[in-house]
ROTORMAR-242362 format. One line per 10 residues: number of its first residue (from 0); their letters; for each residue x, y, z of N, C-alpha, C. Coordinates in Angstrom, 2 decimals. Layout:
N
NUM) a) X/Y/Z/X/Y/Z/X/Y/Z  ...
//
This chain:
321
0) mieikgltkn) 40.59/-21.36/18.27/40.96/-20.35/19.26/40.48/-20.78/20.63  41.34/-20.57/21.61/40.97/-20.85/23.00/40.64/-19.53/23.69  39.48/-19.49/24.32/39.08/-18.32/25.09/38.77/-18.75/26.53  39.49/-18.18/27.46/39.23/-18.42/28.88/38.71/-17.13/29.47  37.52/-17.19/30.04/36.85/-15.98/30.52/36.43/-16.15/31.98  37.06/-15.37/32.85/36.69/-15.35/34.25/36.78/-16.71/34.93  37.75/-17.53/34.52/37.85/-18.90/35.02/38.23/-18.93/36.50  37.51/-19.74/37.25/37.76/-19.86/38.69/37.70/-21.33/39.08  38.64/-21.76/39.93/38.63/-23.11/40.45/39.12/-23.11/41.88  38.33/-23.70/42.77/38.68/-23.79/44.18/38.90/-25.24/44.58
10) fgekravddl) 39.81/-25.43/45.53/39.99/-26.71/46.19/39.82/-26.46/47.68  38.64/-26.73/48.19/38.34/-26.36/49.56/38.39/-24.84/49.70  39.20/-24.38/50.64/39.33/-22.93/50.85/40.42/-22.30/49.99  41.14/-23.13/49.25/42.22/-22.62/48.40/41.68/-22.31/47.01  41.99/-21.11/46.51/41.60/-20.74/45.15/42.81/-20.91/44.25  42.74/-21.90/43.36/43.86/-22.19/42.47/43.85/-21.32/41.23  42.66/-21.03/40.70/42.51/-20.16/39.54/41.51/-19.08/39.90  41.88/-17.83/39.68/41.11/-16.72/40.22/40.73/-15.73/39.12  39.55/-15.90/38.55/39.02/-14.97/37.56/39.99/-14.79/36.40  40.52/-15.91/35.89/41.53/-15.88/34.83/40.87/-15.65/33.48
20) tltvregvay) 41.41/-14.69/32.74/40.94/-14.41/31.38/42.14/-14.32/30.44  42.09/-15.06/29.35/43.14/-14.99/28.34/42.61/-15.55/27.03  43.31/-15.24/25.94/42.94/-15.72/24.61/44.17/-16.28/23.91  44.03/-17.48/23.36/45.10/-18.10/22.59/44.61/-18.21/21.15  45.20/-17.44/20.26/44.77/-17.45/18.88/45.20/-18.75/18.18  44.45/-19.12/17.17/44.75/-20.32/16.42/46.08/-20.19/15.69  46.88/-21.27/15.74/48.11/-21.32/14.96/49.28/-20.54/15.52  49.27/-20.24/16.83/50.39/-19.53/17.43/51.09/-20.43/18.44  52.33/-20.08/18.74/53.05/-20.69/19.86/52.87/-19.76/21.05  52.32/-20.28/22.13/51.87/-19.46/23.25/52.55/-19.92/24.53
30) gflgrngagk) 53.20/-19.01/25.22/53.86/-19.33/26.48/52.94/-19.06/27.66  52.67/-20.09/28.45/51.80/-19.98/29.62/52.69/-20.14/30.85  52.99/-19.03/31.52/54.08/-18.98/32.49/53.59/-18.59/33.87  54.28/-19.09/34.86/53.99/-18.73/36.24/54.84/-19.56/37.17  55.00/-19.09/38.39/55.77/-19.85/39.37/55.02/-21.11/39.76  55.70/-22.01/40.47/55.02/-23.18/41.01/53.85/-22.73/41.87  52.69/-23.32/41.64/51.52/-22.97/42.43/50.74/-21.80/41.89  51.10/-21.31/40.70/50.41/-20.13/40.16/49.05/-20.45/39.58  48.80/-21.73/39.25/47.52/-22.12/38.67/47.60/-22.64/37.25  48.81/-22.81/36.73/48.97/-23.27/35.34/48.40/-24.67/35.13
40) tttirilmnv) 48.81/-25.59/35.99/48.40/-26.99/35.81/46.90/-27.14/35.99  46.33/-26.43/36.93/44.88/-26.50/37.12/44.15/-26.01/35.88  44.62/-24.92/35.31/44.00/-24.39/34.09/44.09/-25.40/32.96  45.26/-26.02/32.80/45.44/-27.03/31.75/44.50/-28.20/31.98  44.36/-28.61/33.22/43.48/-29.76/33.51/42.01/-29.43/33.27  41.65/-28.19/33.42/40.28/-27.79/33.07/40.10/-27.88/31.55  41.10/-27.41/30.79/41.03/-27.53/29.33/40.95/-29.00/28.90  41.62/-29.88/29.66/41.66/-31.29/29.32/40.46/-32.07/29.87  39.55/-31.39/30.56/38.36/-32.01/31.16/38.72/-33.00/32.28  39.86/-32.76/32.93/40.19/-33.52/34.14/39.43/-32.91/35.32
50) fredggvali) 39.38/-31.58/35.37/38.59/-30.85/36.35/37.51/-30.07/35.62  36.44/-29.76/36.31/35.47/-28.78/35.82/35.64/-27.50/36.63  35.47/-26.39/35.94/35.62/-25.09/36.58/34.49/-24.84/37.58  34.76/-23.99/38.57/33.73/-23.55/39.51/33.04/-22.29/39.03  33.71/-21.54/38.18/33.14/-20.31/37.63/33.82/-19.95/36.34  33.18/-19.11/35.53/33.73/-18.73/34.25/33.59/-19.84/33.23  34.35/-19.72/32.15/34.22/-20.70/31.06/35.53/-20.80/30.30  35.81/-22.00/29.79/36.93/-22.24/28.89/36.35/-22.77/27.58  36.63/-22.06/26.48/36.03/-22.38/25.19/37.10/-22.71/24.17  36.79/-23.66/23.28/37.61/-23.94/22.11/36.74/-23.70/20.88
60) dgvpaykepk) 37.08/-22.68/20.13/36.26/-22.27/18.98/34.79/-22.11/19.37  34.58/-21.51/20.54/33.23/-21.21/20.99/32.50/-22.34/21.67  33.13/-23.52/21.74/32.51/-24.70/22.35/33.19/-24.97/23.69  32.43/-25.29/24.76/33.08/-25.59/26.04/34.17/-26.64/25.88  35.32/-26.38/26.49/36.49/-27.23/26.30/36.23/-28.68/26.70  35.39/-28.91/27.69/35.16/-30.28/28.15/34.47/-31.13/27.08  33.92/-30.48/26.05/33.29/-31.22/24.95/34.27/-31.50/23.81  35.50/-30.97/23.91/36.46/-31.07/22.81/37.80/-31.69/23.21  37.84/-32.66/24.15/39.15/-33.14/24.62/39.98/-33.82/23.55  39.36/-34.42/22.54/40.11/-35.14/21.52/40.86/-34.20/20.58
70) rigylpeerg) 40.57/-32.91/20.64/41.28/-31.95/19.79/42.61/-31.53/20.41  42.89/-32.01/21.63/44.08/-31.58/22.36/45.06/-32.75/22.52  46.32/-32.50/22.20/47.39/-33.43/22.52/48.17/-32.88/23.70  48.45/-33.72/24.68/49.01/-33.22/25.94/50.26/-34.00/26.33  51.34/-33.26/26.56/52.57/-33.83/27.11/52.68/-33.35/28.55  52.36/-34.19/29.53/52.39/-33.73/30.93/53.81/-33.66/31.47  53.98/-32.82/32.49/55.30/-32.74/33.15/55.62/-34.06/33.84  54.63/-34.64/34.51/54.81/-35.94/35.15/54.41/-37.01/34.14  55.40/-37.73/33.64/55.16/-38.64/32.54/54.21/-39.76/32.94  53.35/-40.16/32.01/52.26/-41.06/32.38/52.16/-42.33/31.58
80) myskrgvleq) 53.25/-42.81/31.00/53.20/-44.06/30.25/53.61/-45.23/31.14  53.48/-46.45/30.63/53.68/-47.65/31.42/55.10/-48.19/31.19  55.90/-48.20/32.23/57.33/-48.48/32.07/57.60/-49.90/31.61  56.76/-50.86/31.94/57.03/-52.26/31.62/56.32/-52.74/30.36  55.69/-51.80/29.66/55.01/-52.15/28.41/55.85/-51.70/27.21  55.61/-52.37/26.07/56.33/-52.04/24.86/55.90/-50.69/24.29  56.81/-50.05/23.57/56.55/-48.72/23.02/55.41/-48.75/22.02  55.48/-49.62/21.01/54.42/-49.66/20.00/53.08/-50.06/20.62  53.12/-51.03/21.50/51.89/-51.47/22.18/51.19/-50.29/22.85  51.97/-49.46/23.53/51.37/-48.33/24.24/50.84/-47.27/23.29
90) lvyfgklkgm) 51.60/-46.98/22.24/51.15/-45.96/21.29/49.85/-46.39/20.60  49.76/-47.66/20.27/48.52/-48.16/19.67/47.37/-48.03/20.66  47.64/-48.35/21.91/46.61/-48.23/22.95/46.12/-46.79/23.08  47.06/-45.83/23.11/46.66/-44.42/23.24/45.94/-43.95/21.98  46.35/-44.47/20.82/45.64/-44.12/19.60/44.21/-44.60/19.63  43.98/-45.80/20.15/42.61/-46.33/20.26/41.78/-45.51/21.24  42.43/-45.03/22.31/41.71/-44.16/23.25/41.25/-42.87/22.57  41.99/-42.46/21.52/41.61/-41.25/20.79/40.60/-41.53/19.68  40.12/-42.78/19.62/39.05/-43.10/18.68/39.50/-43.79/17.40  40.76/-44.13/17.28/41.24/-44.81/16.06/40.98/-46.31/16.16
100) dretaareah) 40.84/-46.95/14.99/40.86/-48.41/15.00/42.31/-48.88/15.11  42.50/-50.18/15.34/43.84/-50.67/15.63/44.80/-50.45/14.46  44.33/-50.68/13.24/45.19/-50.52/12.08/45.64/-49.07/11.91  44.70/-48.14/12.07/45.03/-46.72/11.95/45.98/-46.30/13.06  45.72/-46.77/14.28/46.58/-46.43/15.42/48.01/-46.92/15.21  48.15/-48.15/14.66/49.49/-48.70/14.42/50.21/-47.89/13.34  49.49/-47.51/12.29/50.09/-46.71/11.23/50.54/-45.35/11.76  49.69/-44.74/12.56/50.03/-43.44/13.17/51.24/-43.59/14.09  51.26/-44.67/14.87/52.35/-44.87/15.83/53.69/-44.99/15.11  53.72/-45.77/14.04/54.97/-45.92/13.28/55.41/-44.57/12.69
110) aklaemdate) 54.44/-43.79/12.20/54.77/-42.49/11.60/55.34/-41.54/12.65  54.77/-41.52/13.83/55.25/-40.61/14.88/56.60/-41.05/15.42  56.82/-42.37/15.51/58.14/-42.83/15.94/59.21/-42.42/14.94  58.89/-42.49/13.65/59.85/-42.04/12.63/60.10/-40.55/12.75  59.05/-39.79/13.03/59.19/-38.34/13.18/60.07/-38.00/14.37  60.04/-38.82/15.40/60.85/-38.60/16.60/62.23/-39.24/16.51  62.56/-39.83/15.35/63.84/-40.53/15.18/63.97/-41.61/16.24  62.90/-42.40/16.41/62.86/-43.39/17.49/62.34/-44.75/17.02  62.44/-45.03/15.72/61.91/-46.30/15.22/62.65/-47.51/15.80  63.92/-47.33/16.18/64.68/-48.46/16.72/64.14/-48.95/18.06
120) ytnnkletls) 63.28/-48.14/18.69/62.74/-48.52/20.00/61.32/-49.07/19.90  60.86/-49.36/18.68/59.47/-49.77/18.47/59.06/-50.92/19.37  59.90/-51.92/19.51/59.52/-53.12/20.27/60.15/-53.18/21.66  60.79/-52.09/22.08/61.40/-52.06/23.42/60.37/-51.74/24.49  60.65/-52.23/25.68/59.87/-51.76/26.83/60.33/-50.35/27.19  59.42/-49.54/27.65/59.73/-48.14/27.92/60.84/-48.00/28.95  60.87/-48.89/29.95/61.85/-48.77/31.04/63.28/-48.96/30.57  63.48/-49.53/29.39/64.83/-49.77/28.88/65.40/-48.53/28.18  64.59/-47.51/28.00/65.01/-46.31/27.27/65.56/-45.26/28.22  66.44/-44.43/27.72/66.93/-43.28/28.49/65.81/-42.28/28.70
130) kgnqqkiqla) 66.02/-41.35/29.61/64.99/-40.34/29.87/64.66/-39.54/28.62  65.69/-39.18/27.86/65.46/-38.40/26.65/64.64/-39.17/25.63  64.93/-40.47/25.46/64.17/-41.26/24.50/62.75/-41.53/25.00  62.58/-41.69/26.30/61.23/-41.80/26.85/60.42/-40.53/26.56  61.11/-39.40/26.65/60.43/-38.14/26.37/59.97/-38.07/24.92  60.78/-38.58/24.00/60.40/-38.59/22.60/59.16/-39.47/22.38  59.09/-40.59/23.09/57.92/-41.46/22.97/56.68/-40.77/23.53  56.87/-40.05/24.63/55.76/-39.30/25.22/55.21/-38.26/24.23  56.13/-37.56/23.54/55.68/-36.57/22.58/55.00/-37.24/21.40  55.51/-38.38/20.96/54.85/-39.13/19.89/53.42/-39.46/20.28
140) aallgdpdii) 53.21/-39.87/21.54/51.86/-40.18/22.02/50.97/-38.95/22.00  51.53/-37.80/22.39/50.75/-36.56/22.42/50.32/-36.13/21.02  51.14/-36.47/20.00/50.87/-36.02/18.64/50.01/-37.01/17.85  49.67/-38.15/18.43/48.81/-39.10/17.74/47.49/-38.44/17.36  47.06/-38.68/16.14/45.80/-38.11/15.70/45.89/-36.69/15.20  47.12/-36.14/15.14/47.33/-34.77/14.66/46.37/-33.78/15.30  46.46/-33.61/16.62/45.53/-32.70/17.32/45.71/-31.26/16.87  44.63/-30.49/16.96/44.67/-29.07/16.59/45.44/-28.25/17.61  45.37/-28.67/18.88/45.98/-27.94/19.98/46.93/-28.89/20.71  48.16/-28.44/20.94/49.15/-29.26/21.63/49.63/-28.50/22.86
150) ildepfsgld) 49.50/-29.13/24.02/49.92/-28.52/25.28/51.14/-29.27/25.79  52.24/-28.54/25.97/53.51/-29.12/26.37/53.92/-28.57/27.73  53.97/-29.43/28.72/54.31/-29.03/30.08/55.76/-29.45/30.35  56.66/-28.46/30.41/58.10/-28.70/30.58/58.63/-29.73/29.58  58.49/-29.45/28.28/58.83/-30.48/27.28/60.30/-30.80/27.17  61.20/-29.86/27.50/62.62/-30.08/27.28/63.40/-30.31/28.58  62.69/-30.52/29.65/63.34/-30.65/30.96/64.23/-31.89/31.02  65.50/-31.68/31.38/66.41/-32.79/31.62/66.92/-33.49/30.38  66.74/-32.91/29.20/67.17/-33.59/27.98/68.61/-33.19/27.60  69.33/-34.14/27.01/70.64/-33.81/26.46/70.45/-32.99/25.19
160) pinaqvlkda) 71.49/-32.28/24.73/71.31/-31.37/23.58/70.79/-32.04/22.32  71.18/-33.29/22.06/70.74/-33.95/20.83/69.26/-34.26/20.88  68.81/-34.88/21.98/67.39/-35.20/22.10/66.55/-33.93/22.21  67.09/-32.90/22.86/66.37/-31.64/22.94/66.15/-31.06/21.55  67.16/-31.18/20.68/67.02/-30.65/19.33/66.00/-31.44/18.52  65.96/-32.76/18.70/64.96/-33.58/18.00/63.55/-33.13/18.40  63.35/-32.92/19.70/62.03/-32.49/20.16/61.72/-31.08/19.68  62.72/-30.21/19.69/62.49/-28.84/19.20/62.07/-28.85/17.74  62.74/-29.67/16.94/62.40/-29.74/15.52/60.98/-30.25/15.33  60.59/-31.24/16.14/59.24/-31.79/16.03/58.20/-30.75/16.43
170) vrrqvdegrt) 58.48/-30.02/17.49/57.55/-28.99/17.95/57.47/-27.86/16.93  58.61/-27.48/16.38/58.61/-26.39/15.41/57.79/-26.76/14.17  57.81/-28.03/13.79/56.99/-28.47/12.66/55.51/-28.27/12.95  55.12/-28.53/14.19/53.71/-28.35/14.55/53.30/-26.88/14.41  54.18/-25.99/14.84/53.90/-24.56/14.74/53.84/-24.14/13.27  54.82/-24.63/12.48/54.88/-24.27/11.07/53.66/-24.78/10.31  53.08/-25.88/10.78/51.89/-26.44/10.12/50.59/-25.81/10.60  50.72/-24.76/11.45/49.55/-23.99/11.83/48.79/-24.49/13.04  49.38/-25.41/13.79/48.71/-25.87/15.00/48.99/-24.90/16.16  48.10/-24.89/17.10/48.28/-24.08/18.29/49.11/-24.87/19.30
180) vifsshqmaq) 50.22/-24.32/19.73/51.10/-25.01/20.69/51.24/-24.14/21.93  50.87/-24.69/23.08/50.96/-23.98/24.35/52.10/-24.57/25.17  53.04/-23.72/25.54/54.17/-24.13/26.37/53.91/-23.70/27.81  54.02/-24.65/28.71/54.05/-24.32/30.14/55.42/-24.75/30.63  56.25/-23.77/30.98/57.64/-24.09/31.27/58.29/-23.04/32.15  59.32/-23.48/32.89/60.15/-22.55/33.64/61.43/-22.21/32.86  61.63/-22.85/31.72/62.83/-22.60/30.92/62.53/-21.43/29.97  62.79/-20.23/30.46/62.38/-19.03/29.75/63.05/-18.89/28.37  64.29/-19.34/28.26/64.98/-19.23/26.98/64.28/-20.08/25.91  63.77/-21.25/26.31/63.06/-22.11/25.37/61.75/-21.47/24.94
190) veefcdeici) 61.02/-20.91/25.90/59.76/-20.24/25.58/60.02/-19.06/24.67  61.06/-18.30/24.98/61.40/-17.12/24.18/61.76/-17.51/22.75  62.38/-18.67/22.60/62.77/-19.14/21.27/61.56/-19.48/20.42  60.51/-20.02/21.02/59.38/-20.53/20.26/58.18/-19.59/20.20  57.92/-18.85/21.27/56.59/-18.29/21.47/56.41/-16.89/20.89  55.27/-16.69/20.23/54.88/-15.39/19.72/54.17/-14.58/20.80  53.37/-15.26/21.60/52.56/-14.59/22.61/52.73/-15.30/23.95  52.51/-14.55/25.02/52.69/-15.12/26.36/51.57/-14.67/27.29  51.40/-15.43/28.34/50.59/-15.00/29.48/51.34/-15.40/30.74  51.57/-14.44/31.62/52.18/-14.73/32.93/51.06/-14.66/33.96
200) idrghsvleg) 50.91/-15.74/34.74/49.89/-15.72/35.78/50.55/-15.81/37.15  49.89/-15.25/38.12/50.37/-15.27/39.50/49.16/-15.38/40.41  49.20/-16.36/41.31/48.09/-16.60/42.22/46.76/-16.74/41.48  46.85/-17.41/40.34/45.63/-17.78/39.64/45.07/-16.78/38.68  45.67/-15.59/38.55/45.13/-14.62/37.60/46.27/-14.03/36.75  45.89/-13.49/35.60/46.87/-12.98/34.66/47.45/-11.66/35.13  48.78/-11.55/35.07/49.44/-10.27/35.38/50.06/-9.64/34.14  50.17/-10.41/33.05/50.70/-9.86/31.80/50.33/-10.81/30.68  49.77/-10.26/29.60/49.42/-11.07/28.44/49.63/-10.24/27.18  50.08/-10.89/26.11/50.19/-10.19/24.84/51.30/-10.72/23.96
210) nlaqikrsyp) 51.54/-10.00/22.87/52.60/-10.34/21.94/53.95/-10.07/22.59  54.84/-11.06/22.58/56.10/-10.93/23.31/56.97/-9.81/22.74  57.04/-9.68/21.42/57.85/-8.62/20.82/57.32/-7.25/21.21  56.00/-7.09/21.21/55.42/-5.80/21.59/55.65/-5.50/23.06  55.57/-6.53/23.89/55.83/-6.33/25.32/57.26/-5.84/25.52  58.21/-6.45/24.82/59.61/-6.03/24.95/59.80/-4.58/24.49  59.13/-4.22/23.39/59.28/-2.86/22.87/58.64/-1.82/23.77  57.79/-2.25/24.69/57.15/-1.30/25.60/58.09/-0.83/26.70  59.23/-1.52/26.87/60.20/-1.15/27.89/61.10/-0.02/27.38  61.72/0.76/28.29/62.62/1.84/27.86/63.71/1.31/26.93
220) rnkirveved) 64.00/2.09/25.89/64.94/1.65/24.86/66.20/2.51/24.89  66.70/2.70/26.10/67.85/3.59/26.28/69.15/2.86/26.57  69.10/1.53/26.51/70.32/0.75/26.77/70.78/0.17/25.44  72.02/0.53/25.03/72.52/0.22/23.71/73.72/-0.71/23.79  73.74/-1.70/22.94/74.90/-2.57/22.80/75.76/-2.05/21.65  77.03/-1.77/21.92/77.95/-1.26/20.91/79.14/-2.21/20.82  79.43/-2.67/19.59/80.62/-3.47/19.35/81.39/-2.83/18.19  82.71/-2.82/18.32/83.56/-2.18/17.29/84.58/-3.19/16.79  85.19/-2.88/15.64/86.00/-3.88/14.95/87.47/-3.88/15.33  87.99/-2.81/15.94/89.41/-2.79/16.27/89.60/-2.28/17.69
230) taaasviaga) 90.69/-2.71/18.29/90.92/-2.39/19.69/91.19/-0.91/19.91  91.77/-0.25/18.92/92.03/1.18/19.06/90.73/1.94/19.20  89.76/1.58/18.34/88.45/2.23/18.45/87.77/1.83/19.75  87.95/0.57/20.13/87.33/0.11/21.36/87.82/0.90/22.55  89.10/1.28/22.53/89.64/2.02/23.67/88.97/3.37/23.83  88.49/3.93/22.72/87.80/5.22/22.81/86.50/5.06/23.58  85.77/3.97/23.26/84.50/3.73/23.96/84.77/3.25/25.38  85.81/2.42/25.52/86.09/1.86/26.84/86.51/2.93/27.83  87.05/4.02/27.34/87.44/5.09/28.25/86.22/5.81/28.77  85.55/5.16/29.66/84.27/5.68/30.14/84.38/7.11/30.67
240) asviagaasv) 85.49/7.39/31.32/85.64/8.73/31.91/85.61/9.80/30.83  86.37/9.58/29.73/86.41/10.59/28.68/85.11/10.65/27.91  84.47/9.49/27.74/83.19/9.49/27.02/82.14/10.25/27.81  82.03/9.93/29.08/81.01/10.58/29.90/81.34/12.05/30.07  82.64/12.36/30.07/83.03/13.76/30.20/82.74/14.56/28.93  82.52/13.84/27.81/82.14/14.52/26.58/83.27/14.66/25.60  83.99/13.57/25.29/85.06/13.62/24.30/84.47/14.11/22.99  84.90/15.29/22.55/84.25/15.97/21.42/84.29/15.15/20.15  85.38/14.43/19.93/85.50/13.69/18.68/84.54/12.52/18.59  84.03/12.09/19.74/83.15/10.92/19.74/81.69/11.30/19.93
250) iagidpqsiv) 81.42/12.16/20.88/80.01/12.45/21.19/79.71/13.93/21.10  80.40/14.63/20.22/80.10/16.05/20.04/78.63/16.23/19.72  78.00/17.12/20.38/76.59/17.38/20.16/75.69/16.66/21.13  76.25/15.75/21.92/75.47/15.07/22.94/75.87/15.61/24.30  74.91/15.98/25.07/75.18/16.45/26.42/75.87/15.32/27.18  77.06/15.57/27.76/77.77/14.51/28.50/76.89/13.84/29.54  75.96/14.58/30.12/75.11/13.99/31.15/74.10/13.00/30.56  73.96/13.02/29.22/73.03/12.09/28.58/73.53/10.65/28.65  74.86/10.49/28.73/75.43/9.14/28.83/75.54/8.79/30.30  74.68/7.91/30.72/74.64/7.54/32.13/75.81/6.65/32.49
260) svvpegagyt) 76.13/5.67/31.60/77.23/4.76/31.89/77.71/4.08/30.62  78.97/3.63/30.66/79.54/2.80/29.60/80.20/1.62/30.29  79.68/0.41/30.04/80.16/-0.77/30.76/80.71/-1.79/29.76  82.01/-2.12/29.85/82.57/-3.18/28.98/81.90/-4.52/29.32  81.45/-5.22/28.29/80.84/-6.55/28.48/81.21/-7.42/27.30  82.03/-8.45/27.55/82.45/-9.36/26.48/83.21/-8.62/25.40  82.73/-8.75/24.17/83.41/-8.14/23.03/82.90/-6.74/22.73  82.10/-6.18/23.60/81.55/-4.85/23.33/81.25/-4.09/24.60  80.31/-3.16/24.49/80.03/-2.24/25.59/78.53/-1.99/25.65  78.06/-1.83/26.86/76.68/-1.43/27.08/76.68/0.04/27.46
270) vtlddpahrn) 76.05/0.84/26.62/75.95/2.29/26.84/74.53/2.60/27.26  74.38/3.20/28.42/73.06/3.58/28.90/72.89/5.09/28.74  71.84/5.49/28.05/71.53/6.90/27.81/70.36/7.31/28.69  70.30/8.60/29.03/69.17/9.05/29.82/67.94/9.26/28.95  68.14/9.36/27.62/67.03/9.58/26.71/67.21/8.68/25.49  66.26/7.76/25.21/66.40/6.87/24.06/66.56/7.62/22.74  66.07/8.85/22.65/66.15/9.61/21.41/67.59/9.94/21.03  68.53/9.82/21.97/69.93/10.15/21.69/70.69/9.01/21.03  70.08/7.84/20.87/70.86/6.70/20.37/71.30/6.90/18.92  70.47/7.48/18.07/70.88/7.71/16.68/72.02/8.72/16.60
280) lllhrladag) 71.94/9.74/17.45/73.00/10.75/17.46/74.32/10.13/17.92  74.23/9.24/18.91/75.45/8.55/19.37/76.07/7.75/18.24  75.25/7.02/17.48/75.77/6.23/16.37/76.43/7.13/15.33  75.80/8.26/15.02/76.37/9.18/14.04/77.70/9.74/14.50  77.80/10.07/15.78/79.06/10.63/16.29/80.18/9.60/16.25  79.83/8.34/16.56/80.84/7.28/16.49/81.34/7.13/15.05  80.40/7.17/14.10/80.78/7.05/12.68/81.61/8.25/12.24  81.22/9.45/12.68/81.96/10.66/12.31/83.39/10.60/12.83  83.59/9.92/13.95/84.93/9.81/14.53/85.77/8.73/13.85  85.19/8.06/12.83/85.93/7.05/12.09/85.97/5.70/12.77
290) iqvsaffvie) 85.11/5.51/13.76/85.07/4.22/14.47/84.21/3.24/13.68  84.77/2.07/13.35/84.05/1.04/12.61/83.15/0.26/13.59  81.87/0.53/13.52/80.92/-0.11/14.43/80.41/-1.39/13.79  80.64/-2.53/14.44/80.19/-3.82/13.90/78.82/-4.22/14.43  78.40/-3.66/15.56/77.07/-3.95/16.10/76.60/-2.76/16.92  75.34/-2.42/16.73/74.75/-1.30/17.47/73.26/-1.56/17.53  72.77/-1.95/18.72/71.35/-2.28/18.81/70.83/-2.04/20.23  69.53/-1.86/20.29/68.86/-1.67/21.59/68.84/-3.00/22.33  69.21/-2.98/23.59/69.14/-4.17/24.42/67.74/-4.25/25.03  66.99/-5.26/24.62/65.64/-5.44/25.16/65.70/-6.39/26.36
300) ptleqifver) 64.76/-6.30/27.26/64.76/-7.23/28.39/64.49/-8.65/27.92  65.10/-9.62/28.57/64.79/-11.02/28.28/63.45/-11.37/28.90  62.88/-12.47/28.44/61.63/-12.94/29.03/61.83/-13.25/30.51  62.98/-13.79/30.85/63.25/-14.08/32.27/63.23/-12.81/33.11  63.83/-11.74/32.60/63.82/-10.47/33.34/62.40/-9.92/33.49  61.61/-10.04/32.43/60.21/-9.59/32.50/59.45/-10.41/33.52  59.67/-11.73/33.49/58.98/-12.62/34.42/59.31/-12.28/35.87  60.61/-12.12/36.15/61.04/-11.81/37.52/60.46/-10.47/37.97  60.44/-9.50/37.06/59.88/-8.19/37.40/58.41/-8.30/37.80  57.68/-9.16/37.11/56.24/-9.25/37.34/55.87/-10.08/38.56
310) vgekseekai) 56.61/-11.17/38.80/56.19/-12.07/39.88/57.31/-12.42/40.85  58.55/-12.00/40.57/59.68/-12.46/41.36/59.72/-11.94/42.77  59.09/-10.80/43.04/59.15/-10.22/44.37/57.89/-10.47/45.17  57.00/-11.31/44.63/55.77/-11.62/45.33/56.06/-12.54/46.51  55.07/-12.68/47.37/55.18/-13.59/48.50/55.39/-15.01/48.03  56.17/-15.78/48.75/56.40/-17.17/48.40/55.32/-18.08/48.95  54.23/-17.52/49.45/53.12/-18.34/49.95/52.63/-19.27/48.87  52.49/-20.53/49.16/52.16/-21.52/48.16/50.66/-21.62/47.97  50.28/-21.87/46.71/48.91/-22.18/46.38/48.88/-23.60/45.82  47.72/-24.06/45.45/47.61/-25.38/44.84/47.90/-25.24/43.37
320) a) 48.71/-26.15/42.83/49.06/-26.08/41.41/47.93/-26.59/40.56
//
């Protein structure tokens, strides 16, 4: 478990991390989010013992993080391998830096290249590989030694769909095997796909932390997605004027003013109610009217919408990353 308590880091007069407190439980996928300059990279570098904190503490299982760097595998946003060196040569070198002997490092390197579907590049120089394949080699290096904690900084940036899927599968295996995986990314859909818990930071301190599903459920649940199976039934819902006016056959028993709006969207409709408690009654009335409903669910906010709500309207004044 990672515990960050009151963490502070200054660069001259600039405060990059400001009394940051968060907890990352063991074996979860954790989204660490914030705008450029919010303090994400500085926090990661403190965990990696690149920087030392000015105040507070960062702990891994109760031990100061700077004493546990070998337990962390790190994929940086700015790639850090040697372009003119061979792939296997570099992986063995990084394995030795993690404390392995040469034979163990070579065995690990071959295993990780196979896991990344990249064995054909074993003897290639890194500069001869595409960006996506270089990224796979970078992830292989981060996973050497099977670290307990894996920190991924923009792991899927700029990848084609095939290479992105290979990396996603590799990352998902780490989560399934019980390792702690921390995502630092601006690609909210990717974070939403993987992460159980999130922390959004702004100007160096946390503005939202917790279980993502619970955070979504804390928002008003009065916006409903309705999809129906035939166009005749759809026309009943699509007739927003009659629905809002209170068409008895469809919404009998619901105050017409309870339906704020009905908006056609794609193959269905978004119905906004003034009271979430009316959604079950709406479904029953649709069924009573003989309308075949193929989908009926609460529309929850996306992670991107939550993120923008929390930090999107803040000042664009830059801090140190």
